[in-house]
C-alpha positions as CSV (number, residue, x, y, z in Angstrom):
1,M,33.6,70.0,179.7
2,T,36.5,72.6,181.4
3,L,39.8,71.7,181.7
4,G,39.5,74.5,184.0
5,A,38.6,78.1,185.5
6,A,38.4,80.2,187.5
7,E,35.7,83.4,188.2
8,F,36.8,87.5,188.8
9,L,35.9,90.4,189.4
10,C,37.0,92.7,187.3
11,V,36.7,96.8,187.5
12,R,36.9,98.8,184.6
13,P,38.9,101.9,184.8
14,G,35.6,104.0,184.8
15,G,34.6,101.9,187.9
16,E,32.2,99.5,186.2
17,R,32.1,96.2,187.9
18,I,31.9,92.4,185.6
19,E,31.5,89.5,186.8
20,V,34.2,87.5,184.6
21,V,34.5,83.5,184.1
22,V,38.2,83.1,182.6
23,A,37.5,79.6,181.3
24,I,40.1,77.0,179.1
25,G,38.2,73.8,177.1
26,H,40.1,70.3,176.8
27,P,41.9,70.7,174.4
28,Y,40.9,67.7,170.8
29,P,41.8,67.0,167.8
30,T,41.2,68.6,164.2
31,S,39.9,67.4,161.5
32,E,43.2,68.9,159.4
33,G,45.1,67.3,161.6
34,D,46.6,69.6,164.3
35,W,44.8,70.3,167.9
36,A,42.0,72.9,169.1
37,C,41.5,74.1,172.6
38,P,38.3,76.9,173.6
39,V,39.2,79.9,175.6
40,E,36.5,82.1,177.0
41,I,37.1,85.3,179.0
42,D,33.3,85.7,179.6
43,G,32.3,89.5,181.0
44,L,35.7,91.1,179.0
45,H,35.8,89.3,175.7
46,G,33.8,88.8,173.1
47,D,33.7,85.2,171.9
48,L,37.5,83.8,171.9
49,A,38.5,81.9,168.9
50,E,39.4,79.0,169.6
51,I,43.9,78.3,169.7
52,H,45.3,75.8,167.6
53,G,48.7,73.8,168.2
54,I,50.6,70.8,166.4
55,D,49.4,69.4,169.8
56,S,47.4,68.6,172.9
57,L,50.7,69.8,174.8
58,Q,51.1,73.1,173.4
59,V,47.5,73.7,172.5
60,I,47.0,74.0,176.3
61,C,50.2,76.0,176.8
62,L,49.4,78.5,173.9
63,A,45.5,79.0,175.3
64,I,46.8,79.7,178.9
65,R,49.5,82.2,177.5
66,V,45.9,84.1,175.2
67,V,43.9,84.0,178.9
68,R,47.3,85.5,180.9
69,E,48.0,88.2,177.6
70,R,44.7,89.4,177.8
71,L,44.1,89.7,181.9
72,E,47.6,91.7,181.7
73,A,46.4,94.6,179.3
74,F,43.2,94.6,180.7
75,V,45.6,95.8,184.0
76,A,48.2,98.1,181.6
77,E,44.9,99.6,180.3
78,G,44.1,100.7,184.0
79,G,41.9,97.9,184.9
80,R,42.4,95.9,187.7
81,I,41.2,92.5,188.4
82,L,39.7,90.9,192.3
83,H,38.9,87.9,193.9
84,P,35.2,88.0,194.4
85,S,34.8,86.8,197.7
86,T,37.1,88.9,199.2
87,E,37.6,92.1,196.7
88,E,41.0,92.0,197.5
89,N,43.9,92.2,193.9
90,V,44.4,89.2,192.3
91,A,48.3,88.8,192.2
92,L,48.2,87.6,188.1
93,E,51.4,85.9,189.0
94,S,50.5,83.2,191.2
95,Y,48.4,81.7,188.3
96,F,51.4,82.7,185.8
97,Q,54.2,82.1,187.3
98,E,57.5,83.1,185.4
99,S,60.6,80.4,185.7
């Protein structure tokens, strides 16, 4: 089950268009005593390792940070992230606001 997800149209610097689904799963306690949270950026990255943290809040925050860093890196390398229906640029800051 997914905690949150979004669909994007990503355009690589060379023009290749890719449908991308970003999803963060529900955190769960592991047998090692920490917490894990599945993260996926399907279309841009292969399987991402689950994120681990000390509690459910921390692991959600870390998962969001990983998604943000990966998407910002894609844009920094010349990629574009678009809304699939309008093909307008996605303002990543509308997803990841700084305080």
